[in-house]
C-alpha angles and dihedrals in degrees: 000000000000113000116236120227116256110252119229113228115239099189121131093248093056092044091053091051105248100169098204093050093043090052093049093048094045091050090048092051092046090054091046090054091061098047128085120247095267094049092047089053092051096045091050089049092052091049092046090051090049091053093046122196111033091013095123093054092043092051090049089058093046100044105024091232119145113263091235090055091056091045090051090051090052090051091050091050091048091053091048090241092294094153097041119094110219097223098052135068096198130035118261108282093019124130131027123337115250116267091240090058092058 
């Protein structure tokens, strides 16, 4: 598995140097760097739900994830993962086409 680079938070609290907030955001980004794309989406969704209003935008600033990715994670959490097969990371047909197909 290829390791993902650790994102640097660009929120106002981290830029002003609040140590408690910086620690929380750096730990969150460290954890995000070790998860697969589906797990990152769900973790961001849980954190956005915990924050409440404005949580999706705030998590976008902290993690660097696309806002639609976080929204999709929130939808998947709300549906209790009904449309997500447990053995797959991507949906069937998702991702790049195989080199032999090209």
